[in-house]
Every structure is written in structure tokens, then in C-alpha cells.
C-alpha angles and dihedrals in degrees: 000000000000123000115216117225090203088068129055116283139165136215115234136175119220126202120216138163120248118205094233108013099049123223116000138172128232124196125226143171114223127197114242121215128220091273090058090250125140113250131204089255106105145138138190119269120208138161087273096062102020094105090063087066098037093124090074098034128094130191092271091055092054090052092046094048090052093049093046090052091053094059098048112115094247091054092048092051091048092051100044105030114094092198137031112279142144122268092244095049092048096053096040091053099039096045098037108143094230108022101027124128103256095186092052091046091056092046092052091046092054090047094051095040092051092055094042089055090053092046093051091049092052093047088069087079094090095279123159110247128187142174112243117240122238090254091056095260102154096206099048096126129004119224132189133221113231108244093217130049122250125231127226131211123193117212126205122185115184122194135166094282108031149335124262115213129189140141131234125203128211128192123185089348094306127108115246115221101214104151116103089001099113089255115171131205103220092179131022105189094077106004120251113182123202109207127164093342095312128107112218128195125189136243092232114040101252122187109246090223088071089060100036097082091055099055088089102014133072098215146338120245120220112199117227093241094064100031098102093056091042092050091049098047103030114016097045093057089048091053089051095053109026145036109271129190113201134189120183095026136049133251112195123189113210133183131196139157110264121244114202119230118194113189128177138198140171120263129177110243093230093051120097112253106268123247102253136194136168120243129205093275093056093250124141114236126191148145123298116286127216105246094180097070115103092209099076131169130192118235114211118199122193121204135161128228117215107186104303094343127093123201132188121233093222087104119028093212118169090222129035120190130202126184123229120191114214126194093268105012147000137272122207108205106208106199115201106212127209096230095177091054091048091051091050091052091049087050090053088060091046090053086059094050098261106123108200116198122178088351095303140096130179127206133170109263096250093046091046095056092041086054092049092049090051100044113017097090094047092047092048089054087055092055103269119142108213121188145141118257117258117250097046118135091228129051106214128209113228103177132108117312123195140146135210120197130186129193120196127185115239128183098282103359146022122264115220121206135160150138132238117211119208101177106292093351120096114200125186109251091232090066089072094059099096091039094053095043093048093040093238108154101185115091120183114224124213090260092056096255119133116238118198113226108227113257093232091061089067089059097038100046107023094096091047091057095037093053097040127105128207139076132273092294103049141031124207135174126205117243092249088071089073092121091057091049090051091050092052090048094047091049092052088241095123141017107236129202117188143147124266089245092070092053088077089073091068096071128026090206090076093060111131119247110245126205118250117248115260093233095056111111115207136022131279119226113240095261090047090052088051088052091050089052090049091054088056090047096058091039093053090053090047092244127139117241139209117210102199104169120154116273110278099027095105112263088155096055093045090052093047090052090055092048090050089051090052091052093050092047098055107270105189097211142023123273122235120223114192121192144144109292092246091066098054094093093045089057092046090050094047092046091051089051101045107019108026090160094066113104103225130193118201098213098187139097135066094280099049116140104253101214132101092209089083091061091079088071093058140063096205133027116201118202142149133250089248092056091049089055091049097042099035095123091051098044097046089065092068126077106221124200092225131006108201124185116201116202085014092184081087086084094046091117103072093199097052121111089242093056093045092049098051091047090061093057118099130224143147092237136023131203134173127198122202140143090202111042090168116040106155112352143013085248087073087068094049092054095050096041090049089056096054097034111020113213094015093124100025124243124324096259092051093046093050093050099040102034117007097051097042093044100043102031103028100030089228107186093190091057091045091055091045092053091046091053091051096052100031097093092054102046125071111190125170123179124211090250091057095056099030094122091055094051127084115241092256128029118193124193135177117227113200117208126197114222119237116250092255091048092048091051092051090048095050093048092051093044092052092049095052096036093059093046095045097045090048090050091049090055095046105032108017133236099299096055094049096051096099094050090045091051091049094048095047090049091054092048092049091050093050090047087059099039126325089227088075089066099030120030090195092064110116101177130096135263124233090211093050091053091053093045091054092046091053093046089053091051095048096043092043090060094050099256128136122230137196113212116200129189132162088215115077089194089058090054089049090058090049090049092054091050092049091049090051090052094044093241111151119223145162122238137208132180136143092285096052110117102186098053097154093046090056091049093048092049091052093046097048109024110086092196092063111077103160132064117187112202133177116224097241095045099044108025093103141014100039129114108204105160093149088079123080097175127062123191117197104196097193132021117249127216092238114056088196089068090051089051090053090054092051089049090063084079101023102066141100109316095035110123098178133071109260117229116203122197119191113198114217125181108226119245094012139111088270090072089049092052089054090051090049091050091054092044095051100024097139093047096050092041095053105032117011119088104150139044088244091057090055093050092052091057097048119111124214088258090052091052093048089050092051092052099040 
């Protein structure tokens, strides 16, 4: 029936018995009459309607109403039923005497009991509590909650035949007679006893099941034959928690100061934690551990010794009880523990980063022994006993661990010496070499104990051991490992003794200025002069060097200056310069221009003289990587002054025949030149560095594991910095942006390309055909009448010089110029630059396009048929993924603004240099912030060389007047024509 909120009402809580769930409470509101008496008019109150009655509710009521709601049978079914069912079906099935779900029953019981305990505790706050009548009347009988808690005393009386056991209860100093009084336990965990209309709770949370048997029984009888087990399992825990009165056996309370024991043992990480207990000797026992696993942890176990007793810290109980059997009785030793002291000692471990929970802590093996080395001595001074558990297969050393390393400069190397201290044992540092390199951390001491090498030593000293030479009795480092020596010194990992001379390696700014050789023609820009000085610097220290300047900054001229210096300062043998075949003529051309005094041998071609005896007549031998592979056995018998590798990324694969061949050659000095020291992988760097400074980066396997994998797969910045510090003294790399102020606005360079044999054959056949016809026509008809044939012939020769496929679509061979073009594109694009590529032949651009497509290099394209010209320009200017713009001369010579590019490739020379200049100016114009590098590709020994010579000869004429090929032809003399076709 409905309760009106406009009239007085009260909130009450009514206790009733549920068939399956035990005793429960239900919450009600009850109408109050004018005499302030509760009436029969009532209704349930729940969280859904509680706000209607808020005027009479306090915060405790809201909590109680919520808890009461949670234990009603409908709420229990909703929470624990996996599928939709009725309340009756759920309870009949779950609590069936034979087929019921015992696990679910226990779960529900714990759930209900937990909430009943909270409800009973909250009802102490002056709440009205009743027993519900059998007719459902909520206010049938009022009950009270005792304001104080009762105490309980357990009695044991042992005689010759058995032991009698029973409890007594006291409240407010008076004994409560509860047996045979219709007392009811309304909650078991903890016990709440309803006796004579009063609900009692207990000072020590006693389990109601310990009282239940005695509600209608005077005592329990324990037969003599089972008493020992009963005492151990039941009586001892009672003695720990409650007051016990005993007759026939002793209970002795004892008190001592606790002594902490920290034991440790190995445990495989994938094993389940063992079930552990502490025996009378204070040792930790457990199941068998898998000692074969490589992933091992150390289990620490903390216990406390009180006199002769040892207790685990899994439970911080104020009292611990152990049972002693005497000849005719038993003694319960009731140990009073100092819980505050135990907590403080656990905190001491926590302050040292060992978090002990339930008496245990786990650490990785390396961390565990590092922790022991750092803290064991200090903890022992504070009273801790630290030891390994007996029964382990290995006896570990846990004393102080430290190392002292010294590095001393010798004539051509560094001597490494040092001592490792494991407590009283002193071990030569060299003895750790195989352990560090193989990452074995267990070192056996002379007394048989196993010492754990600290994990940080593997990081700190692995390069030292990996890069060192020597046998089992000595360690040495080559001088080129100066950066590693500095790092060890700066990290206080070694004491270093060295000469002042080596200090120059620390900073390049201290490099001595060297005079230029007398025979060098020309002038080096300031940054080139600095590079020339650096080449002397590494040479004087007998190091190999890598000159890795950006393309176009003059690696060739800096190298030639050094070679000229060597010649003028008494070099005893020739130097060897190895390069891709396509670069031979560029080097010859540059040498003729800057160092005409160098005696140079072009050691290439099928008909080369295969003997090293001829080298004594030369200062410099030019050859290709292919020739080195073929003539390796011959060349390795000669001691060169310098071996220089141009485009040294050619040996980036350390296992290739080329790499293996060049490493077998011998020289006093080594130098590599490259604009791209790393093309695909960090291993590229290892291969090149190992050529100039063998052993600098260790062997391949070490480098892959310690540098390549962490840098490329794990993006390890520490390893990247470490590698940089190792190679920094031996690489000089300047970018265009760094030397921009020293560069002219435009830099133009000729790139000579050697034709392939098939290409050369096609060229010679075409040249012979047209030469005979044209020269005959000149004799018979004069210059004017042979102009068309001359124009046709020169066009064919120019096409073949680019790629024979331009003149003959059936040609299936390669082009020397195309190989060089693609190599240069890869270099420029690989370093993040943008390049314009011009040709007057659309077919030539088509061949380049096909090659770029094959290599997955994106580009924009423009020729006379392109409709969306501005769209192509905008894409190139704004899209960072597009690095190449292919442009035909007629379509792109004028009217384009392409300032995103800082490189221009002219694939074929044009008669009018003014037209070439217009092409370059597509990039070099207002808005361009970078120096523009122009490369003009010229096929060696072709008409293209003759066109260049003609340009220079008649520069003013072609600049002022000539605008077409026909114009040029009209102005050619008979001598000019013969020169072009020679």
C-alpha cells in the first residue's frame, strides 16, 4: 500500500530468511500516525524511488538502500545468470542438492555475505531494524544492534582420551549465554549473532562457522588419534587470532627483535612461481626450477628470524604460531611480531628499488646481481643476512664488482690494460674479452663461485674488445680508434695516456694549413683548400680518409692537388685511382686542366699492357672497378703510394668480387671519394670504412648486431651517435648549403662518357658512311650543295652519341652516356635535390622515362605535345616526392620558372650556347636560393666534343647570330667539316 510523503513516515530495515541466500535485509518506508507510531501502511524503497522520500533520508540511508537492493534475489539472478531465466528456475538449478553448481554457490555466498557485512555495519547509525513477520509484515519485531563489540574466548581441555573444545562469549564484562537460546548467525564473514533481540558483532572478526556448531551443542570432542592434525590445522590459527584458554597443553607467548633474511634463487621466467615455505632453518624450499632456460629471473624471498623462529612476510600477522610436540603433550609457541619494524625493513629494500610484495620480489638476472653488487654490503651493515638458497646448481658471488681500465699510446697503436675486481679476486681485464663479445655474463672465479658481469659493461666495453687486436695475453687498438678512446676517457671508463699530437684529432679546426703544390694550375676555393688540408691531416696520421662532399663541390680537384703534392715531395711509387669506366675521361680532362705535370697512365681497355713494371714511369694510374676485378692478382703485387676509389659506393656490398678485389691491393695511403657514402644500408658504410681503415668498425657480424640492426630496425639514436663518433674523424662531408657563400651562382661542369663497344661500332659505321659522301660532295659540288647531307649526317651521329636507339629502333645494346645519366640522377635524387633534365631529342627523353619508370623514380614531363604545361610545372615546384623534370629543348627553353631545382642536366650539346644558357636559367632565376649546378654530358671521341670545340672557337658568332642548326652549317668552313667528321 502506498505511503504518502505529505504525512509523517519512517525508514526501516527488515531482516528475513531466504531459502537459498540465507538472512537478508529489505528496506521499507512506513507511514507514522499522529501518536508517532508505525502503522501497517508501508511500501518498499529502492534506488528507483528513493528521491520521493528524500526528506527523511540521510547519506547512510542512500548507501543502505543501494546495498539492500544488490542482495535481493532478482538482482542476484541478473548478476550471476548468463542467460535469461526466471528466479525460481535459477535457484532450483543452481542450488540443487545433487546437481547444483557448487562453485557458483560459493561465489554468490561471498557476494551476499560481503554486502550483508557492510549493511550491518551501517545499521549501527541509529537505524530502525526489525524482523519481518511470516506474513511479510516488515515491522513484526524490533531488534537492536549492540553498541559495543563482544569478545570471544576459545577453551580447550585435553585429557588422556580426547580434547573438549567450546567457545564462550562476553559482552560488557558479562558472559552471554547463547547455547540452546535460539540464537541465529545472520552473517558469517564476519560473524553477527542475533540473540534475544540484539545483534552482536565481535572485537576480532571471527568466522561465524566457528560458532555455528555451538548454537545447539555444549562442546566438540576431538579424539586423541586425530588431535595432532587438528591442532596443526585448526587450533594453531585460532591461537594466532583469538584468545585461547588451554588445559592439558601449553601456550607460550614469546617476543624477540626481528632479524631480516633475504635469500635468492634462480627461476625460469616462464615457470610458475613455486609454492614456497620457510622451514625451521630459515631456508626457502620450492619446486624444481628449469635451469636450461636462457631467460632467467632471480627470485628474492624476505623472511624474519625471531630467536630460533623464522616467519615469512607473506602475511604481516601480529602473531605467528608454531606447534611443538613434546613426549606427552604439545606446546603452542605464540610469537609476538614487531610489525612496524618489519615494515620499516621492507621499506629499506623499496628505497633501494627492490619492491617486496607478499615476501617476494623478482628481477631479471642481470639486474638482480647489479642490485646485489650495489646494495648488499650496505644492507648487511644494517643487519640483513643475504645469501643464496642451498640446493642451487650454481654458487653465485655477491660481493663488490668493479673494473679499472688503462689505455696507453704506443708507437703505432694503443695498449689496453686493466683489472677486474670481484671482491678479493683480481682478474686481468683481457679475460673478459670472449665473455663480453659473446654476451656471456657468468664468469667462474678461482674458488668456483659464479660472478655475474654487470650488464652495463657489455655496452661500455664491447666496441673496445670488438675493435682490438692481439692474442689472449695482450690487447691493442689501432690509432684510428681514437674516437673510441676519447669516448672511454670522457665517460670515466678508462684512464688514457697519449701524446699531444693525437689531440689534433679531436677538432678539425686545428688542422694545419698546407702549402699548395707548385705544379697545380688554378686556385682552390676556401672550402676546397680546407679539404686539401684535411687530406694531408689524415695522411700524416696514417689514416684512410673519405672525402664525401656533395656532387659538384670539387672532390676531383682537391684530390688532384694532393696527388700533385705527393709527386713534388718524392712519392716512391705511382698512385692508383679506381672509378666507374664512364669517369675515366673526366679525370683525364680535369688532370690536364689542373695538374698537367702529372704523368698519367690510362690502364683500361682490352689491349692494355698487363704489367706493373710500367707503373714506375707514371705518377697516377687510372683504371676501372672491372679492370681491378680482372687484374687483381697482377695489381696486388705492387705497393701504390695512394689507392683512391672514386664513387666508392661501388664497393658497398662487402661480399662482392669488386670489394674483395680492392681490399687485396696494397698502398701506403687510402682515400675514397663519394657523394653518397650510404645508398641503401648502413652496411654500405661498413664496407667503405673497412677499406680505408681496416678494423675500424669491427667485423661484419659484430657491425650487423651492434649497429646495423639497432640503427635500421630499432631507430636507436644512441647507436647512431656512437657510429657517427667512430667515423667522424675520417669523413669530410660538406653540403652545398654549408659552402654556399664560397660558390659562384652557377657552376658548370662537363661530364665525359665513354661509349659502349656496340655503341662505338654503330657510331664509326655511320661516321664512315657520311664522311665519304660529304667529303666527295664538297669536292664536286661545294659547301652549299652539301649542307643538307651534312645536317643529316651530323644529326645521326649526335643521336648515336646519345643512344643508338634514337637512330635505329632495332638497336638492343646499351649507351655509355645513358649509364652515366642514370648514375648521376640516382646520386642527386638520393640526396634530396631536384634536377631539370634537358634534351633536344624527345626520343632521348623517352628512353630516360622508361629507365626512371623501371627504377620507380617519379618525375614530371614536358615536350611540345604537353597540354597541361603549368600543371606539370606546379607539381614539380610543390611536390616533394617529385625530384626529376624531363624537358625537351623546344618546349622548355623559355617561359618556365623552375626554382625548385638546383641541378640541371644537359644531355646533349647544342650548337648555340645561348640556348643552353636559357635552359639553365629555368632554374637559375629570381627566387632561386641555391647554387645551381649544371652538368653537360658529352660522349667521348664523338661529334659532341667537336661541337664544344667549335663553340669555343666561334663563341662570339654563335652567341650573337646563330639560333638554328642550319645557321651553324652555313657558317662552317671545309676545315670545320673535316674536323667534325674526323
